[in-house]
Each structure stands twice: as C-alpha cells, then as structure tokens.
N, C-alpha and C positions, 0 to 999 in steps of 0.2 A: 267387241270393237269391229267396226266395219273394215272392209278391204282398203278403203280410202284412208281411214284413220291409221291403220297399220302401216300404210305406205308413207304417210306423213311422219309417223313416229320413227320409222326406219331412216327416213331422209334426215331428220334432226339428229339422230344418233350418229349417222355416218359423218355429218358435218361436224358434230361435236368431237368425234374421234380424231378427225383431221386437225382441228384447231387445238385441242388439248395436247396432242402429240407434238405439235409445233411450238406451242407457247407454254404449256404447263397450266396448272390450275390457277395460280395467282394472277398471271398475266392475261388470262382469257376473260373476256367479258361476254355476258350472254348476248349482247348485241353482235359480237363477232360471229357467234354460232348462228344466229338468226340470218345474218348477211350471207354466210357460207351456205346455209340451207335455202336461201332465197325465200324466206318467209318473214312475216312481221313478228316483232318481239312478243306481242300478246299471245300469238298462237304457240310460240315456244313455251311460254309460261303456263299455258293451258295444259300442255302435255307433260311438262316437267316443272314442278313447282319451284325448284331452286337449282342453281348452278352446281351446288354440292351433290344433290341427289343425282343429277345427270352425270357428274364426274364419277361418282361411286359406281354407277352402272357401267360406264365405259371402262373404268379401271378394272373392275372385276371381270368383265368380258375379255379384256385384253390379256389379263393374267391367265385366265382359264384357257384361252386360245393358245397363248405362248407355251404354257407348261403342259398342255394336253399331249403335245408331240413328245415331250420328254418321257412322260409316264408310259405312253404307248411303246416307245422304243425300249425303255428299260424293263418292260414286262414281257418282251418278246422272247419266248423260250427257245426259239429256233436259231437265234444269233449268239455268237460268242461275245465276250467282253470287248475284244478288239473290233469286231464288226459293229458293236453298239457305239463305240467311240467314233468310228468312221462315219456312221449314219448320223450321229449327233452333230459332228463338225460340218458335214455336208449340208444338212437340213438348215441349221441355224445360221451358218454363214450366208446361205442364199436368202433366208428369211430376213435377216438384218440388213443385208445389202439392198434388198428391195424397199425397205423402209428404215432408214438409218435413225429415225427419231424414236423407235420403239425402245431400244436399250436404255438411253438416258432417261426417257420418260418413266420406265418401270423402276429403274434404280433410284431416281430422285424421289418418286412418290412412295415406294415401299420403305425407303430409308426414313421418311418422315413419320410413317405410321405402320411399322412392320406387322404388329400383332393383328391389326384390323384386316389387312388384305391377305396376308399369308395364311392366317387361320381360316379365313372365309373360304379359300379354295382347297385347304387341307393338303397342300403340296408336300410338306415335310413328312407327314405320316405316310403318304403314298410312296414317297421316295425311299423311306426306311423299310417299307414292306415290299419293295419291288424285287423282281427276279434278278435284277442287276446286282443288288446287295447280296442276295443268296449266292449268286455265281462268285462274287468277290470273296465272300467268306469261305466258300468251298475251296477256292483257289488257295487261300491262306492255310486251310486245314491240310490240303494235299502238299503244301510246300512250294506250289507254283508261283505264289505271290508273297512278298514279304509281309510280315504282320503289322500292317498299317491300317489306320482307321479309313474305311471307304469314303468318309466325308472329305478327307484330304484329297483323294483322287477326284471326286466330283467337283470340289471347289476349283482345283487346278484346271480341270477340263472346261468348266463353265468360264473361268477367267481367261483361258487362252482363246476362247471363241468370242466372248462378249467384250473384253477390255478394249480391243482395237477400235470398236465402234463408239465406245464411250470417249476414248481419248483421241478420236479422229481429228478434231480441230487442232489439238496440240501437236499431234504427229505431222499433220500437213504443214503447220506453221514452221516446225523445226526442219523438216525435210524438203519443203517446197514441192511436195508431190501433188500433182493435179488429182482431182477426185476420181476420174476414171482410172488412172494408174493406181491409185490407192486401192480401189475395189478389185483391180486385177491382182494386186499383191495379196489381198485377202483370200482370193481364190486359191492361191498357192498353199495357204494354210490347211486346206482340205486334205492335202497329202501329208503335210508336215506334222499336224497336231497328233494324228494317231501314232506317228513315230516317236514323238516326244513323250506321249503318255505311256507308250510301251516301255521306253527307257526308264520311266519312273518306277515301273513294276520290277525293274532289275536291281533297284537300290536295296541293299541289305542293311 
C-alpha cells in the first residue's frame, strides 16, 4: 500500500471513529463517514467493503487502546495496590473527560456482543494473570486484605470511574450542573476514589 493510500485509509478510520463514537453503529450511515472524511462514498467502499467491517476495526482498536493502559498499570511490579488504584482513577478520569463518548460507546457495543469483542482482545485472561491479582491474593494470605474475590474490587473500581460518564446526561438533568462544572466535579474523584477503595479493603 502506497503512502497516499495509507493516508487515505487513516483519514477514513479517524472519521469513522468520530462518527461511530457519536452515533453508534445503527445510526451511522456510510455517507456520514464519507462526509466527515471529505471523500466520496465510492472511495470509502473501495477501502472498506462494508460498514460492519469498518466498525469492527474501530471497535477492536478502541478496546485495545482503552484496556492497554489497564494491563500496563496492573502489571507494574513497582507500584502498590493503593498506587495502582490512584493511577487508574487519574488516567481514566482524564481519558474519559477528553472524550465523553468513549464510555457509552464501549458499554453499549460490548453489551450487544460481549463474546466477540472481549475474547478478541483477551482482556479477561490478561486481568486474571496480572501482577495486580497476585498482589491482591498475597494481601489476603498475609491478612492485610479481607478474603474477597478481587473481581469485586476491580468491578467497584471500574464502576466508580466509568459510571458517572455513562450517567452524565441523567446526572446533569437531575442536578442542573453545567458540563464544565460536572467535569470539575469528576476531577475531585481522583482523590476520593482511592480513599473509597481503601475503605473497601477494611471490610471484614
């Protein structure tokens, strides 16, 4: 593939990423993507034969990009559990604040077909085999952590970070908080989430 062709393919994928994140698969038309990429529809069809094929590429890349940070943090042998929680909260609150469409996009799409996308990137196996889980189980053995399934801990951590972004329209409607103030409130959670998660580990 020539440099020009690679450039066109990249341009189409970035346009598709933007439109899919905003509208989802069903509401997006290939014409929407072509217009966003400023190309004609025939050229889009030349590079990507179907909307589904293009969507699968974007979805897989988005999942890999999103979860690669998790695995990197959870496998860092230099940081404690508490530090990992703080790093996770800081990184993903910033990431989701920059693009608030990512969380609902991933949740809605994976919910419709979890086996296809989750299995494709192998996130579950990577999480189970992570240094984070090893630290957690060692903490249980030493008596520093109550004997709870680390899955509960990770689900709570992810929920505390991700849920506000999914529920943002409802939260804003109920509280009448402007978007900029809502995002400032979320920044406060960088400090609070590690404290909440630490308290979870004190439950006997």
